[in-house]
C-alpha positions in Angstrom: -0.2 0.1 0.2 1.7 3.0 -1.1 2.2 5.7 1.9 0.5 9.7 1.0 1.5 12.3 2.8 0.1 14.2 5.1 -0.2 17.6 3.0 1.5 19.9 -0.2 2.2 23.0 -0.7 1.4 25.0 -4.0 1.5 28.1 -5.6 -1.8 29.4 -6.4 -2.4 32.1 -9.7 -2.3 35.2 -7.5 1.0 34.0 -6.3 -0.5 33.1 -2.7 1.0 29.8 -0.7 -1.7 27.2 -1.1 -1.1 24.2 1.9 -3.7 21.5 1.6 -3.2 19.5 4.9 -5.4 16.5 5.7 -9.1 17.0 4.4 -8.4 21.1 5.1 -7.4 24.3 2.6 -5.4 27.0 3.5 -3.5 29.4 2.0 -0.5 32.1 3.0 -1.0 35.5 1.3 1.6 36.4 -1.1 1.8 39.9 0.1 3.1 37.7 4.1 5.3 35.2 2.0 8.3 38.1 1.5 8.0 38.9 5.5 8.6 35.2 6.1 11.4 35.0 3.9 13.4 37.7 4.5 12.6 38.8 8.4 11.4 35.7 9.9 8.2 37.2 10.3 5.3 34.9 11.9 2.6 34.3 9.2 -0.9 33.8 9.3 -2.2 30.8 7.7 -5.3 31.9 6.5 -9.0 29.4 5.1 -11.9 31.1 3.7 -14.9 30.1 5.0 -18.3 30.6 3.1 -20.6 32.8 4.8 -24.9 32.7 4.1 -25.2 35.9 1.2 -22.3 35.3 -1.3 -18.6 35.1 -0.9 -15.8 33.8 1.6 -14.5 35.3 4.3 -10.5 34.7 5.5 -10.4 33.6 8.8 -6.7 32.8 10.5 -6.4 29.1 10.7 -2.7 29.2 12.1 0.6 30.1 11.6 3.8 29.7 9.9 7.3 30.6 10.7 10.8 30.1 9.5 12.9 26.8 11.7 15.4 28.6 14.5 18.1 26.8 12.1 16.5 28.4 9.1 16.6 25.9 7.1 12.4 24.9 7.1 8.8 26.6 7.8 7.1 25.6 10.3 3.1 25.4 9.5 1.0 25.3 12.4 -2.7 24.6 11.6 -6.1 22.9 12.8 -5.3 20.3 10.9 -2.0 19.8 12.6 1.7 20.7 12.8 3.9 20.1 9.3 7.4 21.3 8.3 8.8 21.4 4.7 12.6 22.5 3.5 13.4 25.7 2.9 15.0 24.6 -0.2 10.9 23.0 -1.2 9.3 25.8 0.3 11.7 28.8 -1.8 11.1 26.8 -5.0 7.1 26.9 -5.1 7.1 30.6 -3.9 9.2 31.1 -7.3 7.5 29.1 -9.2 10.0 27.1 -9.9 7.9 24.0 -8.5 4.5 22.8 -8.8 4.0 21.8 -5.3 6.0 20.3 -2.3 5.2 17.6 0.6 4.7 19.0 4.2 5.5 16.3 6.5 3.8 16.2 10.0 6.2 17.6 13.0 6.7 15.9 15.6 5.7 17.1 19.3 9.0 18.8 21.1 11.3 18.4 17.4 9.9 21.8 16.4 13.2 23.7 15.3 15.4 21.8 18.3 18.6 22.6 17.8 21.4 21.7 19.9 
């Protein structure tokens, strides 16, 4: 039986970073990707929820941060906690790769260093 990845990153048409984790769909707005990568600022992870009488409402469902060593991006969401190597995140953000896997983050191992 093939092993399924718990999540994937992809780049949306509008430059957003799309996150599919478990059965949930989230995104990091395009305008928040640069501050995340260059300044290391925690960035909201959003989801669009339908509202009566029309469109949707973007609500914060978690956040993304750069790992303490700068070699990974950690994503904390309602669906769980995930990690991806920085190189994979950058390739998706630049449009060099269509998608990248997210891996489950083991509790207590988030960016742990010496």
